[in-house]
N, C-alpha and C positions, 0 to 999 in steps of 0.2 A: 416667610409667612405661609401658613397652611390652613385651608378652610375646607370643611366637608359637611355634607348634609345627607341624611338617609331617611327613607320613608317606607312605611308598610301600611297597607289598608286591606283588611279582609272583611267580607260581608257574609261569609258562611262559616264562621267559627261557632262551635257549640261544645257543651260540656255534658258528659254523662257521669253520674255520681251516685254511689250507694253509701248510705250512712246507717250506723247502728248505735243506739243510745241505751245506757243502763242507768236507771233511776234509783233513788234512795230506798224505795219500797221493794226493790227487786224486779220491778216490771221493766220491759224492754220495748223499744220502738225501732223498727227498721223502715227507712224511707229510701225511695229511689227517685232520682231526678232524670227525666227524659228531656234532654236539651233540644232547643230549636235554634235555627240559624240566627246568629246575632253578628255584631260588628266589633272589630278590634282595629284601632288605628294608632300608629306610633310614629313619631318624628324625632330625629336626633340631629344635633348640630355640634360641631367642635371647631375651635379656632386656636391655633398656636402661633404666636409672634415671638421671634427670638432674635436677640442681638448677641453676637459673640466677638470677643477681642482675644486673639490668640498669638502668643509668642512661642513658637515650637520649642519644647524642652525647657521652657522658662515659666510661663504662666498662662492661665486660661481664665477668662471671665465670661460668664454666660448669664444673661437675663432673659427669662421667658414669661410671657403672659399667656395663661391658658384659660379657655372658657368652654364649658360643656353645658348643653341644654338638652333635656328630655321632656317632650310634650306628648302625653298619652291621653287624648281627650275621650277615647272610648276603649274600654275593655269590658264588654257587656255580655251578660248571660241571661237567658230567659228559658222557661219551660215549665212542665208540670212536675210537681213534687207530690208523690203519693205514698200511702202506707202500704207496704208489701203484703201485710196480713189482711188488709182490707182495701183493695184497689179503688173502691168507691170513695174512700176518704182521701181526697186530693185537694191541693191548692195550686194556684198559679203563682210562679215565683219570678221576680225581676231582681237581678243582682248586677248593678252597673257601677263601674269604678272609673275614676279619672285622676290623673296626677301630672304634676309638672315640677321640675326642679332646675335650678340654675346653679352653676358651680364655677365662679371665676377664681383664679389663683395666680399668685406672683411667686416665681421660683428664681432665686439668686444663687449662683454657684461661683466659687473662686478656688482656684488651684494654683499653688506656687511651689516651684522647685527651689530648694535651698542647697548650699554647699554641702559636700560630704555625703551625697546620695540621700538627701532628706527631702520630704514632700509634706506639705500641709494641704488639706482640703476642707473647705467650709461651705455648707449648704443651708439656706434658710427658705422655707416655703410657708406662705400665708394663704389660707383658703377660706372662702365664704360659701356656705351651703344654704341655699334657700329651697324649701320644699313645700309644696301645697298639694293636698290630695283630698278627694271626696269619694265617699261610697254611699250609694243609694240602694237599699234593700227593702223589698216588699213581698208579703205573702197575702193572697186574697182568694176568696171563695165566692163565686157567683156575684162578682162586683162588690162584695163586702170586704173591706180592708181589715185584715187580721194582725198583720205585723208591718210596722213602718219605722225604718231605721235610716237615719241620715248622719253619717260621721264626717266631720270636717277637721282637717289637721293642717296647721301652719307651723313650719319649723324654721328657725334661724340658728345656724351653727357657725361659730368662728373658731379657727384653729391655727396654731403656729407650730411648725416643726423646724428644729435647729439641730444640725449635726456637724461635728468637727472631727477630723481624722489627722493623726500624725503618723508618718511612715519613715522608717530608716532601713536602708539596704545594708546588709552585712555580708559582703561577697555574694554568694548565690542564695543567701537566706534573706529573710525580711522580717522586721519587727514593726508592729503597728499597734496603735491604740486610739481610742476615741470615746466620744460621748454623744448621745442622741437624746434630745428632749422634745416631748410632744405635750401640748396643752390645748384642750378643747373646752369651749363654753357653748352651751346650748340653751336656747330660749324657745320653748314650744308651746303652742296652744291647741287644745283638743276640745271640740264642741260636738256633743252628741246628746243633747237634752240637758247636760251639765257642762259647765265650763271648767276645764282643768288647765292650769298654767304651770309648766315645769321649768325650773332654772337649775341647770346642772353644770358642774365643773369636773373635769377629768384630766389627769396628767400622768405621764410616764417618763422616767429617767433611766437610761441604759448606759452604763459605763463598762468598757470592755478593753481587753488587750489580746493580741494574737501574734503567734510566731509561726512563720512558714519556712520550711527547710527542705533539704534533699540529702538522702543518704544512698548513694549508688542508684539502684532502680526504684527506690522508694521516695515518693514525694509526700510530705506530711504538713498538716496545719494543726496547731494546738491553740485553742482559744478559751478565755475565761471571761465571764461577764457578771454584772450585778444589776438587777432591775428594782426600781422603786415605783410602785403603782399607788395612785391616790385618787379618791373620788369624793365629791361633796354634792349634796342636794338640799334645797330648802326644806326645813322641818323634818329631815330624814338623816339618821346617822350614816356617815360615809365609811370608807375603809382606807387603810394604809398598809401596804405589804412590801416586803423585801424578799427577793428571790435570787437564787444562784443559777447562772446559765453557762455551763461549759460547752465546748464544741470540739469535735475531733474529725479530721479528714485524712484518710490514708489512701494513696494510690500507688499500686505496684505495677510497673511496666514489665510484663512477663517476657514479651519479645516484641519485635517490631509489628505494630498494628494490633497488639493484644494487651489488654490491661484489666485490672480489677480495682474497684474503688469502694471504699467504705466511708460513709458520712453519718455521723451521730451527733445529736445536739439536744439540749433541753432549752426550750424557749418559754416565754411568758405570754399568757393570753388574758387580756382584760375584758370585762363585760362591755357590750356595746351600750351606748347611751340610750338607744331605743328600748332595749330590754330592761334597763334600770328605771324607766319612767314610772312614777307612782300614779298610774292612770288605768282606767277601765274603758274598754270599748265593746259595744254589743256586736256580736257576729250575726246571730239570727234569733229566732224565738226561744231557743234552748241554750245558747252558748254565749259566754262572755270571755273576752281576752283581757288579761291583767298583767301589767308589768311588775317586776320584783326589784325594789330598791335595795334588797339585802343580798344581792349577788356579790360574789367575791372572785378575784382573779384566780387562775389555776395554771398549772404547768403542763407543757406538751413535750413528751419524750418521743423522739423520732430517730429511727435507724434505717439507713438505706444501703443496699449492696448492689453493685452494678458490675457486670462483666461485658466487655466490649471487644469485638474482633472485626478487623477489616483486612481482607486479603483479595486483591484483584477486584473483580466485579462483585464480590460477596461482602455484605456487611451484616453483622449480627449484634444484638443488644439484649441481654438478659438482666432484668431489673426486679428487685424485691424490696419490700419495706414492711416495717412493723411500727405502728404508732400506738401510744398509750397516753391517755389523758385522765388522770384521777381528778375527781371533783369537777368534771367538765360541765359547762353550762348547757343544759339540754331541756327540751320541752317536756311538759307533763300536764295531765288533766286530773281534776278531782271534782267532787260534788259539794255544793254549798247552797243551801236555801232553795232547793229545787232547780238550780241552774248548774250547768257544767262549766267549770272555770278552766280556761286554757292559759298556762303561764310558763315560767322557766324557773329552774332551780339548779344549784350545784349538786349534780347527781353523783352516784358512786364512781363510775368510770366509763370511758369509751375506748374501744380498741379496734384496730384495723390491721389485717394481714392482707397484703396484695402482691401480685407478681405479674410481670408482663414480658413477653418475648416478641421482639421485632426482627424480621428477616427481610433484607432487601437485596435484590439481584439486579445488576445492570449498572450503567447502560450496556446492553449487548449490541456490539457493532455500532455503538452510538445511536441506536434506534429505540430499543425496548428496555423498559425498567419496570419491575414489579416489586411491591412492598406489601408485606403481610404482618399484621400484629394481632396477637391474642393474649388475653389475660383474665384474671379473676380478682374480685374484691370480696373479702370476707370480713363482715362487721360484727362486733360484739358490743352491745349497748346495754349497760347495767345502770338502771335508775334506782332511786330510793324506794320505789314501789313497783318496778317492772324489770324484766330481763329478756332481751331478744338477741337472736343471731340471724344474720341475713347474708346470703351469698349471691354475687352477681358476676356472671361470665360475660365478657365483651370481646368484640373483634372488629377489625376494619382491614380492608384491602384496597389498594390503589394501583393503577397501572397507567403508564404513559408510553406512547409511541410517537417518535418524531421522524418525519420524512421531508427533507428539503425545507420548505417554508410552512409546513403543516405540523400540528401536534394534536394528537387525540389523547384525552385523559378521561379515565373512568374510576369510580370509587364507590365503596359501600361501607357503612359502619352501623353496628348494632347499638342498643341502648347501654350507656355507661351510667349506672345508677349509684346513688349516694344514700346511705342510711345513717341517721343521727338522731339520738333520743328515741322517739316513737314514730318517726316519720321517714318514709322512703321517698326521695325525690328522683324521678326518672329522667333519663337523657333522651336524645333524639335517635330515631331509626331512619336513616336517610341513605339514598344512593343518587349518583349523578353521572352525567356523560357530557363532555364538552369537546368541541373542535375549534382549534385556534389557528388563524392564518396571520403571519407577520411578514412585513416587507420593510426593511430599513427601520424608520421610526414609527411606522404604522402597524397596528395590531387590531384584529377583529375576532371576536369569539362568539360562537353560538352553542347553546347547550340546554340542558333541562335538569331539574331536580325531580327525583322520584318518577322517572319516565315510564316505568314498567308496572308499578303497583300503586294502589290507592289505599294505603293503610297508615298514613302519617298520624302519630299521636304521641302525647307526652303524658305519662302516668304518674300519679302521686298517691301514696297510701299512708294512712295513719293507723297504728295498731292499738291505740288506747282501749282499755276495757270499758271506759265510760263513754267515749264518743269516737268510734273508729269510722274511717271512710276509705273508699277506693274510687279514685277520680281519674278521668281520662279527658284530656283536651284534644279535640279533633278539629281539623280544617282540611277540606278537600282541595282548597286552593293552593296548597303546597305540593300536591300531587300533579304530575305532568305540567310543572311550571316552567315556562320558557325563559331562558336567560340570553340576553344580548349584551355584549360589551364592546365598546370601541375606545381606542386610545391612540393619541398621537403625541409623541414626546418631542420637545424642541428646547433649545437653550441658546442663549446669546450673552454677550458681555464676558467679563473675566470670571474665572472660577475661584472659589475660596473654600478651604477646608477649615471648618470651625473648631475642630478638636472634639474629643469624646469625654463625657462626664463619667466619673467613677461611681457616683451614687446618684440616685434619683428618688426623691420622696414625694408622696402625695397623700391626700386625705379624701377617700371616696365614700365615707359613711355619713349619711344625711342626719342621723341622730334621732329620727322620728319612728314611732311604732306604726307598722302597717296593720291594716285590718282586712278581713275578708276570708272567704272559705279557701 
């Protein structure tokens, strides 16, 4: 049994935001939000209880009860929102959000070895997702209320995942096949001046076969699969699609400690239930978010090439990938009756070219180790009414030094950003320093996050011609943040090895549409 709880509470979080709007008559409006210190509070809990029965090399049964809880009573913003062309035209804004979800799940796993090097694996996972969220948004001028929005969402989602695998060893080769079935049912209620109730069903069946073999220095895997995707919603036409999903993995061992690996596959991606909801939610005085029940599944083409070298203290890894997603589901905005509608659609395509180089040296004399990673993401996002390219360079460096019972660790990483549709989602820029002392079963660590600079932020941008924004989330409380950690490990009684599972399924999608800027 394993239980954990985490907590965060910030009192000086704030948001700076610049927005630009284009209206049907050709006029524009540029607004700037000067944020004030507000509060963000988050609590997480997780519980895993597992029973295992294992007969080595014969069978394994595993039953696990999982429970996850996220309680976020505050994620609040406030500040002045003013017209850049006329700074005297300003309003006071409050944008408060709260959410909570509960996710219990039952995971049953069975693995049985059969005569003649045969194995069967069966896994079944049932999950219940309960989500409850609220968003409160107001704009006022001199105590006169101009905009008042209160969005309430309650979601209940039930899902079952079943997977079965058969495997047969043929000398040094292996033949396997299986089937995976997922079915989700969602019952959501949206209240925002109107009451919307959505009832949706979604399922996916994946049937596949795979052969793994070896020819001298070449290891290879050839796979083929077929996917059936289905969706239904009350009073809305659903979809039913069949797709072909091949897979190829090649690894050539050039010499000892050196290899090159190619991984290529075509996979299926179904729309999320939250995006399929036939629901509208008001964002602010100018914008509305709307689901699209006419979304369709699409294919994802992915190719990866990796070269790896290990020689003595030196380790190097050069990795590159190309991804292509025709008809990808991405965001878009358009004008309708004086409002800007934010929604999703099957766009033309999305592509990504990325590469990364990692070099690690050490440990030198069992004391010093240094690791350096640098890379680039290049995104190409082609919508039905837009086309963008975006390039993001990123890096991180880490160092550790060990002497007797002490270890010093330092690291730094720059923003790893993601661009999809019309939106750039930024990563974190952080650095840290930690000193650890250990003695037998006792360990004590003291350290700090961002000890040398005070520039923590997470940036998000939207490039729509109708409603663009450039937003930055700041909190000074993550700068020069002290870290203390204490641990003492002990054990008693007899030891038991429960065996390892070959597959692990879970459902982490709540199925509800989120709202907010």
